[in-house]
C-alpha positions in Angstrom: 104.0 67.8 125.7 106.2 70.9 126.2 109.5 71.7 124.6 111.6 74.8 125.3 114.5 75.1 122.8 117.3 77.6 123.7 114.9 80.1 125.3 116.3 83.3 126.6 114.5 86.2 128.3 115.9 89.6 129.4 114.2 92.3 131.4 115.3 96.0 131.1 118.0 94.9 128.6 120.8 97.5 128.2 119.9 99.4 131.4 121.5 99.3 134.9 118.5 97.2 135.9 119.1 94.4 133.3 118.0 91.0 134.4 118.9 87.8 132.5 115.8 85.9 133.6 116.0 82.8 131.4 119.5 81.8 130.4 119.4 79.5 127.3 116.8 77.1 128.7 116.4 73.7 127.0 113.7 71.6 128.5 111.5 68.7 127.5 108.4 67.9 129.5 106.7 64.6 128.7 102.9 64.1 128.7 101.7 63.3 132.2 104.8 64.8 134.0 104.0 66.5 137.3 107.0 68.8 137.8 107.8 70.7 141.0 110.0 73.8 140.4 112.1 75.3 143.2 114.8 77.9 143.5 115.9 81.1 145.1 113.9 84.3 144.7 114.3 85.8 141.3 115.7 82.6 139.9 113.5 82.5 136.9 110.7 80.1 138.0 107.7 82.4 137.4 109.4 83.7 134.2 109.4 80.2 132.9 105.7 79.7 133.5 104.9 83.1 132.1 106.7 82.3 128.9 104.9 79.0 128.6 101.6 80.7 129.3 102.2 83.5 126.8 102.3 86.4 129.2 105.3 87.5 127.3 107.5 86.0 124.6 111.1 84.8 124.9 113.7 87.1 123.3 115.2 84.1 121.5 114.3 80.4 121.3 111.2 78.3 120.6 108.3 76.9 122.6 106.1 74.1 121.5 103.0 72.7 123.3 101.8 69.3 122.0 103.7 69.8 118.7 102.3 73.3 118.2 104.8 76.1 117.8 103.3 78.6 120.3 106.3 80.9 120.7 104.5 83.9 119.3 101.0 83.0 120.3 99.3 85.5 122.6 98.1 84.4 126.1 94.4 84.2 125.1 95.1 81.8 122.2 97.2 79.5 124.4 94.4 79.5 127.1 92.5 76.9 125.1 95.3 74.4 126.0 96.9 75.8 129.1 95.3 76.5 132.5 96.9 78.4 135.3 96.3 79.0 139.0 98.1 82.0 140.6 99.4 82.7 144.1 96.7 85.3 144.7 93.3 83.5 145.2 91.6 86.7 144.0 93.0 86.4 140.5 91.3 83.2 139.4 87.7 84.1 139.8 85.2 87.0 139.3 84.1 88.2 142.7 81.0 90.0 141.6 79.6 86.9 139.8 78.1 83.9 141.5 79.7 80.5 141.9 77.6 79.0 139.1 78.4 81.9 136.8 82.1 81.5 137.4 81.8 77.8 136.6 79.7 78.5 133.5 82.6 80.7 132.2 85.0 77.9 133.0 83.2 75.3 130.8 83.3 77.7 127.9 87.1 77.9 127.8 88.3 77.4 124.3 84.7 77.3 122.9 82.7 79.7 120.9 80.4 82.0 122.8 76.8 82.8 121.8 74.0 85.0 123.1 72.2 82.2 125.0 71.7 81.9 128.7 75.0 81.8 130.5 74.0 79.2 133.1 72.0 76.4 131.8 69.8 74.1 134.0 71.6 71.0 132.7 74.9 72.4 133.8 73.9 72.9 137.4 74.0 69.2 138.2 77.5 69.0 136.8 78.5 72.0 138.9 77.0 70.5 142.0 78.7 67.1 141.4 82.2 68.7 140.9 81.8 71.1 143.8 80.8 68.2 146.1 84.2 66.6 145.6 85.8 69.6 147.1 84.1 68.9 150.5 83.5 72.5 151.2 79.7 72.7 151.0 79.9 75.0 147.9 77.5 72.8 146.0 74.7 74.3 148.2 75.9 77.9 147.5 75.7 78.1 143.7 74.0 81.5 143.8 76.4 83.1 146.3 78.8 85.7 145.0 82.4 84.4 144.9 83.6 87.6 146.7 81.9 86.2 149.8 84.2 83.1 149.9 87.3 82.7 151.9 90.7 82.7 150.2 90.9 78.9 150.5 87.4 78.4 149.1 88.2 80.7 146.2 91.5 78.9 145.5 89.7 75.5 145.5 87.1 76.9 143.2 89.9 78.3 140.9 91.5 74.8 140.8 88.1 73.4 139.8 87.6 76.0 137.1 91.0 75.5 135.7 90.3 71.8 135.1 86.5 71.8 134.4 87.6 71.4 130.7 90.7 69.2 130.8 93.7 71.3 129.9 96.7 69.9 128.1 98.9 71.8 130.6 98.3 73.0 134.2 100.6 75.7 135.6 100.5 76.3 139.3 102.4 79.4 140.3 102.9 79.1 144.1 99.2 78.6 144.4 99.2 77.9 148.1 101.7 80.6 149.2 98.9 83.0 150.3 97.0 80.5 152.4 97.3 79.4 156.0 99.0 76.0 156.6 95.8 74.0 157.1 94.1 75.4 154.0 97.3 75.1 152.0 97.5 71.4 152.8 93.8 71.0 151.7 94.5 72.7 148.3 97.7 70.6 147.9 95.7 67.4 148.4 93.0 68.6 146.0 95.8 69.4 143.5 97.3 66.0 143.7 93.9 64.3 143.3 92.9 66.4 140.2 96.3 65.9 138.5 96.2 62.2 139.2 92.5 61.7 138.1 92.9 63.6 134.9 96.5 62.6 134.1 97.5 66.2 133.7 100.8 67.5 132.5 101.6 69.9 135.4 104.2 72.3 136.7 104.1 73.6 140.3 106.3 76.3 141.6 106.9 76.1 145.4 109.4 77.4 147.9 108.7 74.5 150.2 111.3 71.7 149.7 109.2 69.1 151.4 106.4 69.8 149.0 108.8 69.8 146.1 110.0 66.3 147.1 106.7 64.9 148.1 104.6 65.8 145.1 105.0 65.0 141.4 107.4 62.7 139.5 110.1 65.2 138.6 111.8 68.1 140.3 113.7 71.0 138.7 115.9 73.5 140.6 116.4 77.0 139.1 119.1 79.5 139.9 120.0 82.8 138.1 117.9 81.8 135.1 119.4 78.4 134.7 118.3 74.8 135.5 121.0 73.5 137.9 119.3 70.3 138.9 116.7 68.0 137.2 115.8 64.7 138.8 112.8 62.4 138.5 111.0 59.2 139.6 112.9 57.0 142.1 115.9 59.3 142.4 113.6 62.1 143.3 111.6 60.1 145.8 114.8 59.2 147.6 115.8 62.9 148.1 115.7 64.8 151.4 115.6 68.5 152.1 119.3 68.3 153.1 120.1 66.7 149.8 118.6 69.5 147.9 120.4 72.2 149.9 123.7 70.4 149.3 122.9 70.1 145.6 122.5 73.8 145.4 125.7 74.5 147.2 127.6 72.0 145.1 126.2 73.4 141.8 127.2 76.9 142.7 130.3 76.3 144.7 129.0 78.8 147.2 126.5 79.2 150.1 123.4 81.3 150.1 123.4 84.4 152.4 120.0 83.2 153.7 118.7 79.6 153.7 115.2 81.1 153.9 115.6 81.9 150.2 115.3 78.2 149.6 113.6 76.8 152.7 110.0 77.7 153.4 
């Protein structure tokens, strides 16, 4: 579904602040893979997702999504095939619009827009049905402004909006990091259910090693712009947090100054 071929990305190249964010990344992601991505701060995790999403282009290399060369496609063009949920719950929704208006925008992703009514009566039943699965009572609040919702409610709505029209790829950039533990767990369960029900190809960045091990079928560890560990299926399921820490130490031949860079 996704291929990265010899991708490199610099920031501030040639200056004293030069950062080699992606160091010759070669990666193949199969259709239906649910990949958790972990690593130290500044390791290149978000840069990887940004390159796939089209927020910026790699300096060298090639990116394909479902056999399409999207390397130089702008973000808006890739949005027809790629959905993304960010760390900040405020980024995925329009606060001044109602819940039903936000969902009406979501079901138009990748489609032509006209001058007709934005929210159609036939769509409201679909919205209510999808919202009911969230278990948050939002199906009775279609006319409420999204800005009135809590962070957890907005992130749940963002997850729903990102998958109203099934995307080919779902990118989750630390999408529970800004939530309290209880709400974060609810969003994680929702994520797992949506990915499983729709059979989505997904990548989820997390700083929590337990989540990295417990979710998905494949785990990738980043450090200094490189993939230093890639494990899947039964081998991944057998991992412990201690195993991952040792893998990092062994790969680098050194210890981190702070374990909190890896352990949430």
